[in-house]
N, C-alpha and C positions, 0 to 999 in steps of 0.2 A: 541309202540312210545318211541323214543329215550329221554334218560334224558336230561335235560336243565343242561348247564355247567355254572358252577359259579366259577369265580376267587377270592380269597381272599387274599388282600395284607395287612398284618398286622405285624409289629415289634414285638408286645408282644407275645409271646411264648404261654403262658397260654391261652390267650384271642383267639389267631388264632386256636389253637386246640379245643377250645369250639365251636367256630363258625363252624369249619370244620365238627366236630362230630354232630352239630344241623342239618347241612345242608344235610350230607350224610343220617342221620336217616330221612330225609325229602324227600328222592329219588331224590337228585340232584347229578350230577357228579361234584366233587369239585377238584379244583386246588388251591394250596396256596403258597405263597412266603413270605419271612421275610422283604423285601425291596423292593423300588420301581424299581430300575435297574432290578431285577431278575423279578418283576412283569410285567414290559412292554415287557420283551423277552418273557415271556409266554404267555402274550394277543396275541402277534402277532403270535406265533406259534399254538396256540390252538384255536383262535377267540372264546371266551367264549360268552355266551348269556347274562351274567350281570357280573359287576365286583363290588366288595364291597373292599374299600380301605380306610385305615387310612390317616390322614393328617399330622400329625406330625411325620416323620421318619427321621432317621439318612441319610445323603447323598441326595438321590432324594426323596423329599416329595409328598404329595397326590397331590398337585397343578401342579407339575411338569409332573407326570404320566398323569393325565388327558389332559394335555396341549399336550403331545406328541403323546397320542393315538388319540386326536381328529385331528391331522394333517394327519393320515393314512386313507386311503379310506377303509380299511377293519375293522379297529376299532373305526371309528369316530361316529358310530350310536349306539355302544353298550351302554346299561342302565349303569350308574355310580352312586353308592350310596356311599357317604363319611361317615366314622365315626370319630367321634371328640370328644375328652373330653372338647373341649372349646365350649362356647356357646356365643360367641361374634358375634355383627351384622356384624362386617367387614369379619369374616371368611365365613358367609352364604353367603354375597353379592360376593366375590371373587369368591367362589365355582361356584355359579349359573351363573357368568358371564363367567366363563371358560366351562359352558355347564354341570355341574353337574344336576343330576335328583333329587336326594333326600339327606338328611341328617338324621343321626341317632347319637344322642348324649349319649355318655358313662357315666354310665352305661345304658344300654337299656333292655327292655324286649326282651325275644326271640320271642314271637308273633309277636311284632313291627317288627322285623327284618324279619321274615318269611313273614308278611303282605306286607312290603316295596317291597320285592323281586317279591312276586306275581303279585302285582299291577303293578310294572314296566315291568315285563314281558308281562303282559296282554296288556298293554298299547302299547309296543314295537310291540306286534303281530297285533294288530288293525292298528297302523300307517303304519306297512309293506304292508297290506292288501290295505290300503287307496292308497299308493302310487303305486300298483299294477293295482288297478282296480278303481280308481277314489274316489271322496269324498264321493258320496251318499251311496254306501255300507258300508262305515265307520260310517256313522251317523245313518243309520239303525240298524246297529249291536248294536250300543251304545243304542239307544232309544228303542228298543225292549226288551234289558234287564231290563230296568226300566220303565214300562209301565204307571206308575204314582207317584204321589209324595210319598205315603205311602212306595212304594218299595224301596226308598232312604234310609230309617232307618230298613226294614225288614232284620232279620238275620244279624245284624251288632254285632261285638265285644263290649261287656258290661265291663264297669269297676266301681268299688264302691270308693267314696272318703269320709273319715272321716271328721267329723266337723274341721275345720280351715285348712284342708289339701289343699296345693296348688295344681290347675290343670295345669295352666300354668303361666308364669311370661311375663311380658313385655319384648320384644326382642328375646323370644324364637322363634325357626322355626315353622312355621305353619303346623303341621303334620295332624290336625284333624279339621272337623266340629263335634260340640258336639251336642247332643240331650238329654235332661233331663227326664230321666223316673220317677225318683223320688227326692224329696229333693229341696235345694235352692242353688244358686250360686250367689255371688256377684262379679261384676265386678269393678275394682277400678284403679285409677291412684295414683301415689305418686308424689309430687312435688319435689322441689330442697331442701326444708327444712325437708323433710322426712314425711310431712304430708299426711295422705290418704284421697282420696275423693271418695266416691263409686258413680261411674255413672249409674249402673244398679243392680236391684236384680231380678233375672231370678227364674221361678218355672216351675214344670212338664208341658212338652210339648213346651218348649222354646228351640230355637237353638241359639248357641253362636260359635264365631271364624269365623263366615262366611266372614266378611268384609275382614279379613287378607288374607283369601283364593282367594277372587274375586280379590283382588288387587295384589295378588301373592307377599305379603310382610309378615314380621314377626308380630306375635301378638303385638298389640299396647297397650295393657292394661293387668293388673293381673287378674286371676280368681281363686276363691277359694271357697270351700263349706262352707255354713253357717250351714249345719247340715249334717248327712250322707246322701250322694247323690250317685244316681245311675245314669250313663249316657252312651249313645250309641255312639260310635266312628265311624265317617264315614272318611275313608282315603283321604288325600288330592287329590290324582290322581282320585279316584272316583269322588268326587264332582266338581272338575275343568272340568273334561269330561263332566259330566252331566249338569251343569249349562250352557254349550254352546251348548248341543245338544237336551235338552228336553225343549220344550216351556213352559211345565205346571211347571216344577221344577224353570226355570230361572224366570218366571213371579212371582211365589210365593215369591221367594228370594228378587226380585226388589221391591215388595209390602212391604215385610218384613224390608227391609232397609230403604225405604221411609218413613214408619211408624216412624222407629227408629229415623231417622232425625228430624221428625216432633216433636216427643216426647222431643228430647234433646232441640231443640229451645224452646218449651214450659217451658222446665226444667229452662233453663238459664234465661227467663223472670220471672219464679217464684222466682228463687234465687234471681234476683235483686229487685224485688218490693213487695214480699209477706212477711208478718210477720213470726217470727219464729213459733208462734203458728200456723199459716196457713200451713206453710211448714210441720210442725211435723204432723199435721192432714192428709195432703196429703201423706205423707211417710207411715204412718199407714194403710190408704187405700192400698197403693201399696203392702203392705205386707201380706194382706189378701185375701182371696176369697170367693165366695158366700156359699162355703159349710163348710170352716173352717175360724172362725173368731179368732182363737187363735194363737200365735206364739212366738217363743223365739229368741231373738236378744240382743246382748249386747249394753249397753248404748253408748259405743264407736262407734259400727257401724251405729246405729241409728244416732247419731249426725254427722256422716260421709255423710249419705244420706241427712239429713236436712241441712248440710253445715253450722253448728253453734258449739259452744262449747258443750261438754258433760254436763257441769252444767246447760246450759240454756234448753238444752232438759228434762233432769231430772225434772225441775220446771215446765215444761209445761205439763209433764206427771202426775205430782202431781195435777196439776190444772184438767187436764181431769179425773182423778180419782176422784177427790172430786165433780165435775159435773156429775158424773156418767156415762160417755162416755166410760171409759175403767175400768177393774178390774186388778191389778197386784199381782201375786202371786209367790214370788221367781224371777225366770228369765222369767216366761211367762207373757204374754200380751194377753188379750182377751177383744175386742171390742164388748162393751153391747149394743150401739147405733150406727148403720151405718149412720142412719139419722142425728143424732146430730152431728156425726164426719163431713159429708158432707155439714152441714149448718155453719160450721165455715169459715168465710170470712176473718176475719182479726186477 
């Protein structure tokens, strides 16, 4: 089988050489150019299978390269991945509106680049078959690759995050659907005054990032590990193909999003009408499960979940400790009586 051809357009000599070496070791036939004008010429002459292009280059930038190639019949359908050192929403929107397939923000992980190339080539091949044979064979190929929901997360790349390590930031391009294998993750927003508000705390077995992928937008919140956390990464292309081709997977995520919306509505009602004592009790119940009644969380994070001042949460925790509902040792909180915690109404 002939090698897939990759064209790399990058003005930074060292980065270009590193990418070329990586791709050649991965059995791709690689062409490379130091600027946009030369890149367009090589693309027209060689007709590569995929193009990796920097955005900010002297002379002709990446946007112009994509625009010119999109106007040529032979190159308009070539998958196009942008490399950028900037992570601003305007860059992503402009690139996507011109027809870019994906983004990688510098510095990027080598495996992320290889995965992006592999997934884009795979999708392009399926789309070519779709155009040649009709829609049904395309859907059959996708759906038979993942026969059930569990296959969505099977054999995926795994990444570990340390406590307080950022997983993604609001406005970042939505590269992945995340699945928590172990640990806990907080999703939060930051208001104009710089105050943090936690919108959700997720545990083992939870997904996150799906709403941005379904809406095809950037992430709309921050995600950070509350403790050492291991997550599975489902690439954007895989998830978006599957969500529209597998009834089981789309149904599961629709139910998941519906439940999230209902939970958020309930959370708004609790914030509006419940006392700090009741909201603190609800937050503690959210942080534990049936098997493990012990957890560690900073008082600032807990107050962000409750939606009140840190001093108020500390006072309520002291009351719960005095009432024998919880035990506090160092940074760890242990719920001694779930029934008493659930009985708190005011």
